[in-house]
Structures are given as structure tokens and as C-alpha cells.
All heavy atoms as TSV, in Angstrom:
chain	resi	resn	atom	element	x	y	z
A	1	MET	N	N	-10.211	7.911	-3.229
A	1	MET	CA	C	-10.717	6.626	-2.815
A	1	MET	C	C	-12.153	6.808	-2.322
A	1	MET	O	O	-12.475	7.796	-1.692
A	1	MET	CB	C	-9.802	6.030	-1.763
A	1	MET	CG	C	-8.416	5.746	-2.294
A	1	MET	SD	S	-7.388	4.820	-1.160
A	1	MET	CE	C	-5.957	4.605	-2.175
A	2	ALA	N	N	-12.984	5.862	-2.614
A	2	ALA	CA	C	-14.424	5.984	-2.389
A	2	ALA	C	C	-14.811	6.035	-0.914
A	2	ALA	O	O	-14.159	5.434	-0.065
A	2	ALA	CB	C	-15.132	4.821	-3.066
A	3	ASN	N	N	-15.891	6.761	-0.626
A	3	ASN	CA	C	-16.441	6.819	0.725
A	3	ASN	C	C	-17.097	5.496	1.083
A	3	ASN	O	O	-17.593	4.785	0.240
A	3	ASN	CB	C	-17.470	7.952	0.828
A	3	ASN	CG	C	-16.820	9.306	0.765
A	3	ASN	OD1	O	-15.673	9.462	1.135
A	3	ASN	ND2	N	-17.553	10.290	0.296
A	4	GLY	N	N	-17.140	5.186	2.371
A	4	GLY	CA	C	-17.797	3.973	2.825
A	4	GLY	C	C	-16.954	2.719	2.734
A	4	GLY	O	O	-17.352	1.679	3.232
A	5	GLU	N	N	-15.811	2.777	2.123
A	5	GLU	CA	C	-14.912	1.632	2.040
A	5	GLU	C	C	-13.786	1.816	3.040
A	5	GLU	O	O	-13.449	2.927	3.415
A	5	GLU	CB	C	-14.332	1.498	0.634
A	5	GLU	CG	C	-15.367	1.198	-0.418
A	5	GLU	CD	C	-14.772	1.080	-1.808
A	5	GLU	OE1	O	-13.538	1.119	-1.943
A	5	GLU	OE2	O	-15.552	0.953	-2.759
A	6	ARG	N	N	-13.219	0.739	3.465
A	6	ARG	CA	C	-12.102	0.805	4.416
A	6	ARG	C	C	-10.823	1.147	3.663
A	6	ARG	O	O	-10.543	0.606	2.600
A	6	ARG	CB	C	-11.950	-0.505	5.150
A	6	ARG	CG	C	-13.139	-0.759	6.047
A	6	ARG	CD	C	-12.947	-2.033	6.809
A	6	ARG	NE	N	-14.120	-2.265	7.605
A	6	ARG	CZ	C	-14.112	-2.361	8.933
A	6	ARG	NH1	N	-12.980	-2.282	9.589
A	6	ARG	NH2	N	-15.221	-2.573	9.589
A	7	THR	N	N	-10.068	2.050	4.268
A	7	THR	CA	C	-8.814	2.512	3.666
A	7	THR	C	C	-7.720	2.483	4.716
A	7	THR	O	O	-7.947	2.854	5.866
A	7	THR	CB	C	-8.970	3.949	3.129
A	7	THR	OG1	O	-10.020	3.975	2.165
A	7	THR	CG2	C	-7.678	4.447	2.498
A	8	ILE	N	N	-6.540	2.055	4.313
A	8	ILE	CA	C	-5.395	2.044	5.201
A	8	ILE	C	C	-4.231	2.743	4.509
A	8	ILE	O	O	-4.055	2.603	3.301
A	8	ILE	CB	C	-5.009	0.602	5.602
A	8	ILE	CG1	C	-3.912	0.593	6.676
A	8	ILE	CG2	C	-4.621	-0.224	4.399
A	8	ILE	CD1	C	-3.685	-0.762	7.299
A	9	ALA	N	N	-3.466	3.518	5.274
A	9	ALA	CA	C	-2.241	4.142	4.779
A	9	ALA	C	C	-1.074	3.488	5.516
A	9	ALA	O	O	-1.079	3.411	6.749
A	9	ALA	CB	C	-2.250	5.641	5.037
A	10	VAL	N	N	-0.106	3.000	4.751
A	10	VAL	CA	C	1.032	2.288	5.329
A	10	VAL	C	C	2.321	2.979	4.900
A	10	VAL	O	O	2.575	3.125	3.701
A	10	VAL	CB	C	1.066	0.817	4.864
A	10	VAL	CG1	C	2.229	0.076	5.506
A	10	VAL	CG2	C	-0.254	0.114	5.165
A	11	THR	N	N	3.118	3.420	5.874
A	11	THR	CA	C	4.447	3.951	5.566
A	11	THR	C	C	5.462	2.833	5.789
A	11	THR	O	O	5.200	1.868	6.503
A	11	THR	CB	C	4.791	5.169	6.441
A	11	THR	OG1	O	4.756	4.790	7.817
A	11	THR	CG2	C	3.821	6.306	6.181
A	12	GLY	N	N	6.617	2.967	5.183
A	12	GLY	CA	C	7.620	1.917	5.281
A	12	GLY	C	C	7.178	0.671	4.535
A	12	GLY	O	O	7.496	-0.453	4.917
A	13	ALA	N	N	6.449	0.869	3.451
A	13	ALA	CA	C	5.810	-0.245	2.747
A	13	ALA	C	C	6.694	-0.920	1.711
A	13	ALA	O	O	6.201	-1.731	0.940
A	13	ALA	CB	C	4.523	0.243	2.091
A	14	SER	N	N	7.978	-0.623	1.680
A	14	SER	CA	C	8.824	-1.269	0.676
A	14	SER	C	C	9.471	-2.546	1.210
A	14	SER	O	O	10.087	-3.284	0.444
A	14	SER	CB	C	9.900	-0.305	0.179
A	14	SER	OG	O	10.753	0.071	1.243
A	15	ALA	N	N	9.295	-2.839	2.494
A	15	ALA	CA	C	9.900	-4.048	3.057
A	15	ALA	C	C	9.265	-4.383	4.407
A	15	ALA	O	O	8.567	-3.565	5.002
A	15	ALA	CB	C	11.410	-3.844	3.241
A	16	GLY	N	N	9.515	-5.600	4.849
A	16	GLY	CA	C	9.171	-6.016	6.197
A	16	GLY	C	C	7.706	-5.924	6.578
A	16	GLY	O	O	6.814	-6.283	5.807
A	17	ILE	N	N	7.477	-5.407	7.784
A	17	ILE	CA	C	6.122	-5.358	8.331
A	17	ILE	C	C	5.206	-4.447	7.519
A	17	ILE	O	O	4.001	-4.698	7.422
A	17	ILE	CB	C	6.142	-4.958	9.821
A	17	ILE	CG1	C	4.790	-5.276	10.454
A	17	ILE	CG2	C	6.543	-3.521	10.001
A	17	ILE	CD1	C	4.784	-5.234	11.961
A	18	GLY	N	N	5.764	-3.417	6.903
A	18	GLY	CA	C	4.952	-2.542	6.061
A	18	GLY	C	C	4.338	-3.293	4.893
A	18	GLY	O	O	3.155	-3.134	4.585
A	19	VAL	N	N	5.128	-4.132	4.248
A	19	VAL	CA	C	4.623	-4.959	3.146
A	19	VAL	C	C	3.576	-5.927	3.679
A	19	VAL	O	O	2.508	-6.089	3.086
A	19	VAL	CB	C	5.762	-5.737	2.447
A	19	VAL	CG1	C	5.206	-6.761	1.474
A	19	VAL	CG2	C	6.699	-4.792	1.735
A	20	ALA	N	N	3.861	-6.563	4.804
A	20	ALA	CA	C	2.943	-7.554	5.356
A	20	ALA	C	C	1.587	-6.936	5.684
A	20	ALA	O	O	0.541	-7.530	5.394
A	20	ALA	CB	C	3.555	-8.184	6.604
A	21	ILE	N	N	1.578	-5.751	6.256
A	21	ILE	CA	C	0.325	-5.076	6.590
A	21	ILE	C	C	-0.447	-4.724	5.320
A	21	ILE	O	O	-1.654	-4.944	5.235
A	21	ILE	CB	C	0.602	-3.826	7.439
A	21	ILE	CG1	C	1.096	-4.246	8.822
A	21	ILE	CG2	C	-0.637	-2.945	7.545
A	21	ILE	CD1	C	1.655	-3.110	9.655
A	22	ALA	N	N	0.243	-4.187	4.341
A	22	ALA	CA	C	-0.402	-3.818	3.082
A	22	ALA	C	C	-0.998	-5.038	2.385
A	22	ALA	O	O	-2.111	-4.982	1.858
A	22	ALA	CB	C	0.589	-3.103	2.166
A	23	VAL	N	N	-0.284	-6.140	2.390
A	23	VAL	CA	C	-0.754	-7.374	1.758
A	23	VAL	C	C	-2.013	-7.884	2.446
A	23	VAL	O	O	-2.991	-8.256	1.789
A	23	VAL	CB	C	0.360	-8.451	1.763
A	23	VAL	CG1	C	-0.195	-9.840	1.486
A	23	VAL	CG2	C	1.441	-8.094	0.747
A	24	GLU	N	N	-2.021	-7.902	3.764
A	24	GLU	CA	C	-3.200	-8.392	4.491
A	24	GLU	C	C	-4.411	-7.499	4.241
A	24	GLU	O	O	-5.531	-7.993	4.082
A	24	GLU	CB	C	-2.899	-8.513	5.981
A	24	GLU	CG	C	-1.925	-9.628	6.308
A	24	GLU	CD	C	-2.361	-10.996	5.778
A	24	GLU	OE1	O	-3.534	-11.380	5.972
A	24	GLU	OE2	O	-1.527	-11.668	5.159
A	25	ALA	N	N	-4.209	-6.192	4.193
A	25	ALA	CA	C	-5.314	-5.268	3.911
A	25	ALA	C	C	-5.860	-5.501	2.501
A	25	ALA	O	O	-7.072	-5.482	2.280
A	25	ALA	CB	C	-4.858	-3.824	4.083
A	26	ALA	N	N	-4.967	-5.727	1.544
A	26	ALA	CA	C	-5.396	-5.982	0.164
A	26	ALA	C	C	-6.223	-7.255	0.082
A	26	ALA	O	O	-7.245	-7.298	-0.611
A	26	ALA	CB	C	-4.179	-6.085	-0.759
A	27	LYS	N	N	-5.819	-8.284	0.799
A	27	LYS	CA	C	-6.563	-9.543	0.798
A	27	LYS	C	C	-7.978	-9.350	1.330
A	27	LYS	O	O	-8.889	-10.092	0.961
A	27	LYS	CB	C	-5.841	-10.589	1.641
A	27	LYS	CG	C	-4.580	-11.123	1.005
A	27	LYS	CD	C	-3.914	-12.115	1.930
A	27	LYS	CE	C	-2.619	-12.652	1.388
A	27	LYS	NZ	N	-1.963	-13.568	2.363
A	28	LEU	N	N	-8.168	-8.363	2.191
A	28	LEU	CA	C	-9.485	-8.058	2.755
A	28	LEU	C	C	-10.295	-7.133	1.850
A	28	LEU	O	O	-11.428	-6.784	2.171
A	28	LEU	CB	C	-9.327	-7.424	4.133
A	28	LEU	CG	C	-8.749	-8.339	5.220
A	28	LEU	CD1	C	-8.441	-7.541	6.480
A	28	LEU	CD2	C	-9.692	-9.488	5.509
A	29	GLY	N	N	-9.681	-6.699	0.734
A	29	GLY	CA	C	-10.378	-5.838	-0.213
A	29	GLY	C	C	-10.371	-4.365	0.139
A	29	GLY	O	O	-11.139	-3.588	-0.409
A	30	TRP	N	N	-9.506	-3.953	1.044
A	30	TRP	CA	C	-9.418	-2.551	1.454
A	30	TRP	C	C	-8.755	-1.710	0.367
A	30	TRP	O	O	-8.006	-2.216	-0.472
A	30	TRP	CB	C	-8.590	-2.418	2.726
A	30	TRP	CG	C	-9.257	-2.915	3.969
A	30	TRP	CD1	C	-10.182	-3.904	4.082
A	30	TRP	CD2	C	-9.016	-2.434	5.288
A	30	TRP	NE1	N	-10.533	-4.070	5.395
A	30	TRP	CE2	C	-9.832	-3.187	6.155
A	30	TRP	CE3	C	-8.191	-1.469	5.816
A	30	TRP	CZ2	C	-9.847	-2.974	7.530
A	30	TRP	CZ3	C	-8.209	-1.261	7.183
A	30	TRP	CH2	C	-9.028	-2.000	8.022
A	31	ASN	N	N	-8.979	-0.405	0.418
A	31	ASN	CA	C	-8.184	0.550	-0.345
A	31	ASN	C	C	-6.852	0.663	0.385
A	31	ASN	O	O	-6.826	0.724	1.618
A	31	ASN	CB	C	-8.843	1.932	-0.361
A	31	ASN	CG	C	-10.201	1.918	-1.018
A	31	ASN	OD1	O	-10.406	1.276	-2.031
A	31	ASN	ND2	N	-11.138	2.625	-0.432
A	32	VAL	N	N	-5.754	0.695	-0.355
A	32	VAL	CA	C	-4.434	0.721	0.275
A	32	VAL	C	C	-3.609	1.864	-0.303
A	32	VAL	O	O	-3.420	1.950	-1.515
A	32	VAL	CB	C	-3.686	-0.618	0.082
A	32	VAL	CG1	C	-2.347	-0.592	0.797
A	32	VAL	CG2	C	-4.534	-1.799	0.560
A	33	ALA	N	N	-3.128	2.735	0.581
A	33	ALA	CA	C	-2.191	3.792	0.206
A	33	ALA	C	C	-0.854	3.441	0.841
A	33	ALA	O	O	-0.778	3.224	2.059
A	33	ALA	CB	C	-2.676	5.149	0.709
A	34	ILE	N	N	0.190	3.340	0.024
A	34	ILE	CA	C	1.499	2.938	0.531
A	34	ILE	C	C	2.534	4.020	0.247
A	34	ILE	O	O	2.471	4.715	-0.756
A	34	ILE	CB	C	1.946	1.584	-0.073
A	34	ILE	CG1	C	1.869	1.593	-1.603
A	34	ILE	CG2	C	1.130	0.445	0.507
A	34	ILE	CD1	C	2.387	0.334	-2.276
A	35	GLY	N	N	3.478	4.134	1.161
A	35	GLY	CA	C	4.556	5.098	0.998
A	35	GLY	C	C	5.865	4.536	1.520
A	35	GLY	O	O	5.880	3.767	2.479
A	36	ALA	N	N	6.943	4.887	0.875
A	36	ALA	CA	C	8.293	4.481	1.280
A	36	ALA	C	C	9.290	5.261	0.434
A	36	ALA	O	O	8.903	5.971	-0.499
A	36	ALA	CB	C	8.501	2.977	1.087
A	37	ARG	N	N	10.562	5.123	0.755
A	37	ARG	CA	C	11.587	5.839	0.000
A	37	ARG	C	C	11.875	5.213	-1.355
A	37	ARG	O	O	12.267	5.894	-2.286
A	37	ARG	CB	C	12.887	5.901	0.814
A	37	ARG	CG	C	12.772	6.812	2.021
A	37	ARG	CD	C	14.018	6.794	2.841
A	37	ARG	NE	N	14.038	5.501	3.537
A	37	ARG	CZ	C	15.065	5.022	4.215
A	37	ARG	NH1	N	16.182	5.699	4.275
A	37	ARG	NH2	N	14.989	3.871	4.825
A	38	ARG	N	N	11.686	3.912	-1.492
A	38	ARG	CA	C	12.061	3.195	-2.723
A	38	ARG	C	C	10.873	3.078	-3.679
A	38	ARG	O	O	10.056	2.173	-3.576
A	38	ARG	CB	C	12.610	1.829	-2.361
A	38	ARG	CG	C	13.918	1.957	-1.584
A	38	ARG	CD	C	14.445	0.621	-1.215
A	38	ARG	NE	N	13.877	0.259	0.085
A	38	ARG	CZ	C	14.242	-0.807	0.782
A	38	ARG	NH1	N	15.129	-1.633	0.302
A	38	ARG	NH2	N	13.696	-1.049	1.944
A	39	ARG	N	N	10.797	4.005	-4.619
A	39	ARG	CA	C	9.664	4.066	-5.552
A	39	ARG	C	C	9.533	2.798	-6.398
A	39	ARG	O	O	8.417	2.341	-6.667
A	39	ARG	CB	C	9.808	5.287	-6.460
A	39	ARG	CG	C	8.620	5.501	-7.378
A	39	ARG	CD	C	8.692	6.853	-8.088
A	39	ARG	NE	N	7.481	7.135	-8.789
A	39	ARG	CZ	C	6.336	7.542	-8.234
A	39	ARG	NH1	N	6.269	7.696	-6.938
A	39	ARG	NH2	N	5.273	7.782	-8.955
A	40	ASP	N	N	10.634	2.197	-6.810
A	40	ASP	CA	C	10.574	0.992	-7.633
A	40	ASP	C	C	9.870	-0.145	-6.900
A	40	ASP	O	O	9.047	-0.848	-7.472
A	40	ASP	CB	C	11.971	0.565	-8.100
A	40	ASP	CG	C	12.929	0.302	-6.946
A	40	ASP	OD1	O	12.816	0.974	-5.900
A	40	ASP	OD2	O	13.813	-0.571	-7.087
A	41	ARG	N	N	10.144	-0.293	-5.635
A	41	ARG	CA	C	9.483	-1.342	-4.856
A	41	ARG	C	C	8.007	-1.035	-4.637
A	41	ARG	O	O	7.175	-1.933	-4.574
A	41	ARG	CB	C	10.183	-1.540	-3.515
A	41	ARG	CG	C	11.537	-2.176	-3.662
A	41	ARG	CD	C	11.987	-2.790	-2.397
A	41	ARG	NE	N	13.311	-3.361	-2.561
A	41	ARG	CZ	C	13.991	-3.889	-1.582
A	41	ARG	NH1	N	13.485	-3.919	-0.365
A	41	ARG	NH2	N	15.176	-4.388	-1.804
A	42	LEU	N	N	7.683	0.244	-4.521
A	42	LEU	CA	C	6.282	0.630	-4.347
A	42	LEU	C	C	5.468	0.270	-5.583
A	42	LEU	O	O	4.343	-0.215	-5.476
A	42	LEU	CB	C	6.163	2.128	-4.061
A	42	LEU	CG	C	6.651	2.588	-2.690
A	42	LEU	CD1	C	6.592	4.106	-2.611
A	42	LEU	CD2	C	5.826	1.961	-1.583
A	43	ALA	N	N	6.029	0.515	-6.752
A	43	ALA	CA	C	5.324	0.194	-7.996
A	43	ALA	C	C	5.063	-1.310	-8.090
A	43	ALA	O	O	3.957	-1.736	-8.449
A	43	ALA	CB	C	6.122	0.688	-9.200
A	44	GLU	N	N	6.056	-2.108	-7.752
A	44	GLU	CA	C	5.893	-3.563	-7.770
A	44	GLU	C	C	4.848	-4.005	-6.755
A	44	GLU	O	O	3.979	-4.832	-7.049
A	44	GLU	CB	C	7.223	-4.253	-7.470
A	44	GLU	CG	C	8.264	-4.088	-8.545
A	44	GLU	CD	C	9.618	-4.636	-8.127
A	44	GLU	OE1	O	9.684	-5.409	-7.139
A	44	GLU	OE2	O	10.610	-4.293	-8.779
A	45	LEU	N	N	4.919	-3.457	-5.546
A	45	LEU	CA	C	3.968	-3.823	-4.509
A	45	LEU	C	C	2.560	-3.383	-4.888
A	45	LEU	O	O	1.595	-4.113	-4.643
A	45	LEU	CB	C	4.370	-3.214	-3.163
A	45	LEU	CG	C	3.430	-3.516	-1.993
A	45	LEU	CD1	C	3.271	-5.017	-1.768
A	45	LEU	CD2	C	3.913	-2.815	-0.733
A	46	GLY	N	N	2.438	-2.214	-5.506
A	46	GLY	CA	C	1.123	-1.744	-5.930
A	46	GLY	C	C	0.438	-2.734	-6.860
A	46	GLY	O	O	-0.750	-3.030	-6.707
A	47	ALA	N	N	1.183	-3.276	-7.800
A	47	ALA	CA	C	0.623	-4.275	-8.718
A	47	ALA	C	C	0.228	-5.541	-7.975
A	47	ALA	O	O	-0.835	-6.122	-8.218
A	47	ALA	CB	C	1.641	-4.597	-9.813
A	48	THR	N	N	1.051	-5.955	-7.053
A	48	THR	CA	C	0.749	-7.141	-6.248
A	48	THR	C	C	-0.519	-6.938	-5.428
A	48	THR	O	O	-1.377	-7.823	-5.364
A	48	THR	CB	C	1.925	-7.472	-5.305
A	48	THR	OG1	O	3.082	-7.748	-6.096
A	48	THR	CG2	C	1.617	-8.660	-4.412
A	49	LEU	N	N	-0.659	-5.764	-4.812
A	49	LEU	CA	C	-1.834	-5.488	-3.985
A	49	LEU	C	C	-3.112	-5.510	-4.814
A	49	LEU	O	O	-4.137	-6.028	-4.373
A	49	LEU	CB	C	-1.682	-4.139	-3.276
A	49	LEU	CG	C	-0.512	-4.035	-2.293
A	49	LEU	CD1	C	-0.428	-2.624	-1.729
A	49	LEU	CD2	C	-0.604	-5.071	-1.192
A	50	THR	N	N	-3.047	-4.977	-6.014
A	50	THR	CA	C	-4.205	-5.015	-6.907
A	50	THR	C	C	-4.574	-6.457	-7.234
A	50	THR	O	O	-5.750	-6.833	-7.183
A	50	THR	CB	C	-3.915	-4.228	-8.193
A	50	THR	OG1	O	-3.653	-2.865	-7.843
A	50	THR	CG2	C	-5.086	-4.285	-9.153
A	51	ASN	N	N	-3.579	-7.282	-7.528
A	51	ASN	CA	C	-3.822	-8.688	-7.847
A	51	ASN	C	C	-4.374	-9.466	-6.657
A	51	ASN	O	O	-5.095	-10.448	-6.840
A	51	ASN	CB	C	-2.544	-9.360	-8.343
A	51	ASN	CG	C	-2.134	-8.873	-9.710
A	51	ASN	OD1	O	-2.961	-8.404	-10.488
A	51	ASN	ND2	N	-0.852	-8.955	-10.013
A	52	LEU	N	N	-4.053	-9.026	-5.445
A	52	LEU	CA	C	-4.533	-9.702	-4.242
A	52	LEU	C	C	-5.947	-9.292	-3.852
A	52	LEU	O	O	-6.538	-9.891	-2.961
A	52	LEU	CB	C	-3.588	-9.438	-3.069
A	52	LEU	CG	C	-2.232	-10.120	-3.140
A	52	LEU	CD1	C	-1.319	-9.638	-2.012
A	52	LEU	CD2	C	-2.396	-11.627	-3.068
A	53	GLY	N	N	-6.467	-8.222	-4.487
A	53	GLY	CA	C	-7.846	-7.849	-4.210
A	53	GLY	C	C	-8.082	-6.476	-3.633
A	53	GLY	O	O	-9.213	-6.150	-3.259
A	54	ALA	N	N	-7.046	-5.648	-3.535
A	54	ALA	CA	C	-7.247	-4.283	-3.034
A	54	ALA	C	C	-8.220	-3.549	-3.941
A	54	ALA	O	O	-8.129	-3.642	-5.167
A	54	ALA	CB	C	-5.921	-3.528	-2.971
A	55	SER	N	N	-9.170	-2.829	-3.341
A	55	SER	CA	C	-10.144	-2.073	-4.132
A	55	SER	C	C	-9.450	-1.019	-4.979
A	55	SER	O	O	-9.706	-0.891	-6.162
A	55	SER	CB	C	-11.170	-1.406	-3.221
A	55	SER	OG	O	-11.934	-2.378	-2.556
A	56	GLN	N	N	-8.580	-0.249	-4.341
A	56	GLN	CA	C	-7.785	0.775	-5.025
A	56	GLN	C	C	-6.422	0.826	-4.357
A	56	GLN	O	O	-6.304	0.564	-3.161
A	56	GLN	CB	C	-8.445	2.143	-4.917
A	56	GLN	CG	C	-9.785	2.246	-5.616
A	56	GLN	CD	C	-10.351	3.647	-5.510
A	56	GLN	OE1	O	-9.644	4.638	-5.618
A	56	GLN	NE2	N	-11.648	3.736	-5.292
A	57	VAL	N	N	-5.413	1.187	-5.128
A	57	VAL	CA	C	-4.055	1.311	-4.598
A	57	VAL	C	C	-3.476	2.649	-5.038
A	57	VAL	O	O	-3.586	3.027	-6.200
A	57	VAL	CB	C	-3.141	0.164	-5.102
A	57	VAL	CG1	C	-1.717	0.353	-4.610
A	57	VAL	CG2	C	-3.695	-1.190	-4.672
A	58	ALA	N	N	-2.879	3.352	-4.086
A	58	ALA	CA	C	-2.164	4.596	-4.381
A	58	ALA	C	C	-0.793	4.491	-3.727
A	58	ALA	O	O	-0.663	3.916	-2.646
A	58	ALA	CB	C	-2.925	5.798	-3.831
A	59	PHE	N	N	0.239	5.015	-4.399
A	59	PHE	CA	C	1.558	4.999	-3.768
A	59	PHE	C	C	2.309	6.284	-4.053
A	59	PHE	O	O	2.080	6.959	-5.058
A	59	PHE	CB	C	2.374	3.773	-4.183
A	59	PHE	CG	C	2.729	3.692	-5.640
A	59	PHE	CD1	C	3.887	4.260	-6.118
A	59	PHE	CD2	C	1.902	3.011	-6.517
A	59	PHE	CE1	C	4.224	4.166	-7.457
A	59	PHE	CE2	C	2.218	2.901	-7.861
A	59	PHE	CZ	C	3.388	3.479	-8.331
A	60	GLU	N	N	3.194	6.612	-3.119
A	60	GLU	CA	C	4.001	7.829	-3.227
A	60	GLU	C	C	5.346	7.569	-2.567
A	60	GLU	O	O	5.418	7.035	-1.458
A	60	GLU	CB	C	3.295	8.984	-2.523
A	60	GLU	CG	C	4.002	10.307	-2.650
A	60	GLU	CD	C	3.998	10.856	-4.084
A	60	GLU	OE1	O	2.992	10.670	-4.791
A	60	GLU	OE2	O	4.998	11.466	-4.477
A	61	ALA	N	N	6.423	7.931	-3.270
A	61	ALA	CA	C	7.745	7.863	-2.679
A	61	ALA	C	C	7.869	8.992	-1.660
A	61	ALA	O	O	7.556	10.143	-1.981
A	61	ALA	CB	C	8.817	7.976	-3.754
A	62	LEU	N	N	8.268	8.649	-0.437
A	62	LEU	CA	C	8.372	9.653	0.618
A	62	LEU	C	C	9.332	9.187	1.697
A	62	LEU	O	O	9.661	8.028	1.792
A	62	LEU	CB	C	7.000	9.955	1.218
A	62	LEU	CG	C	6.221	8.762	1.779
A	62	LEU	CD1	C	6.585	8.466	3.223
A	62	LEU	CD2	C	4.736	9.041	1.679
A	63	ASP	N	N	9.765	10.145	2.497
A	63	ASP	CA	C	10.610	9.848	3.646
A	63	ASP	C	C	9.985	10.555	4.843
A	63	ASP	O	O	9.982	11.779	4.917
A	63	ASP	CB	C	12.030	10.351	3.392
A	63	ASP	CG	C	13.011	9.911	4.470
A	63	ASP	OD1	O	12.574	9.551	5.584
A	63	ASP	OD2	O	14.227	9.933	4.199
A	64	VAL	N	N	9.429	9.798	5.770
A	64	VAL	CA	C	8.721	10.389	6.900
A	64	VAL	C	C	9.658	11.089	7.876
A	64	VAL	O	O	9.194	11.817	8.749
A	64	VAL	CB	C	7.842	9.356	7.653
A	64	VAL	CG1	C	6.756	8.827	6.749
A	64	VAL	CG2	C	8.679	8.232	8.219
A	65	ARG	N	N	10.957	10.912	7.718
A	65	ARG	CA	C	11.920	11.592	8.590
A	65	ARG	C	C	12.078	13.056	8.243
A	65	ARG	O	O	12.609	13.839	9.016
A	65	ARG	CB	C	13.276	10.915	8.513
A	65	ARG	CG	C	13.251	9.467	8.977
A	65	ARG	CD	C	14.585	8.820	8.816
A	65	ARG	NE	N	14.945	8.829	7.397
A	65	ARG	CZ	C	16.134	8.474	6.929
A	65	ARG	NH1	N	17.081	8.108	7.769
A	65	ARG	NH2	N	16.376	8.500	5.641
A	66	GLN	N	N	11.625	13.450	7.060
A	66	GLN	CA	C	11.819	14.833	6.634
A	66	GLN	C	C	10.597	15.672	6.901
A	66	GLN	O	O	9.503	15.315	6.827
A	66	GLN	CB	C	12.155	14.877	5.151
A	66	GLN	CG	C	13.464	14.204	4.875
A	66	GLN	CD	C	13.810	14.223	3.397
A	66	GLN	OE1	O	13.032	14.585	2.537
A	66	GLN	NE2	N	15.013	13.787	3.091
């Protein structure tokens, strides 16, 4: 992701407040990195974030408990 641009990393991004935070950041044109256990939901959200205006989107299936 490019230097000088705002970037946010959101865990738990497959539902609830994680999705809401990622969506708001995308609307502001930020780079958004999202992570959660459910890869299918991340892929869908990634496309949505791009359509909402995120500069760049990256996602990775992960479990922060491990």
C-alpha cells in the first residue's frame, strides 16, 4: 500500500463493528486491510470496499486467538 495515504487494518471484519469500521474507512478513500476467520465473507467485503472508494484493499483469513 502506498506511502502518504491513510491505511487501516481491521480484524473481525466479517461481521458487525468490524464491517462497519471497514466500510466507513473505504468511504473516506483509505487503504483497508481486513482480516477474519471467514474467507468467503472477506472476499465479498473486499469487493464492496473497492466499490465504496477504498484506495486499495487487502484481506487475509486469520484467527487472532492463535
